[in-house]
Steps between C-alpha positions, in 0.01 A plus 500: 500500500404197290507278810255733671258494208520123477412458868210746486342332200510159668279600792188670377327499839591578861502196726201468728133407512249722324122480502290620211162666536174308516345488154125441461452238228121468505488154665724611784828669577853422390796611710855373459823524693839474332826403663816638339839341569827600336312752289272240342147377559545195721136427581150634438217410736129562478375667818146520365325348202139423404411191705143535623351285223598143410557604140738778606692262726538244220602752234745684723658182635602430141582856390695631799803268471531591130488872578758464777734297276468744211581796725812319621608424143421849367637677811213745452122532511481448124348152493257325271132510588379155599198400293198459726664711771523832318387715793733328747785533249436872452471559875823306554684714246369827645579411861842356413589797279429741786700288745795489260489878453557525876797269462675695223845614595 
C-alpha cells in the first residue's frame, strides 16, 4: 500500500496537453497551453498574449519567460506577479490554473 501512495503522490497531473481558457486582461487576451509528462509540468506555452501595442510586446517579451520558468519550478499556477506585467501575470495564472485542473488525476 505504501508503494501505491508513493507513486500517486509523485505524479500530480495526467500526461497530455491541456489548454486553458482565454482570459481578457484589458490590453488583450492571455491563453496558455501546458504539456504534462511523467505527471509533471514539462512546458507551458502562451497561445495568446497582449501584443497589439509595442509596449505590450516589449513588456511581455520580458515577463513571459519568467512566468513560464516559475510555473515549471512551482509545478503549479502559483507564480509571482511580474512587476509591470500584472495583468498578463494574472491572466497567465488563471488560464494555467484551469488547464491544470483538467490535468488532475
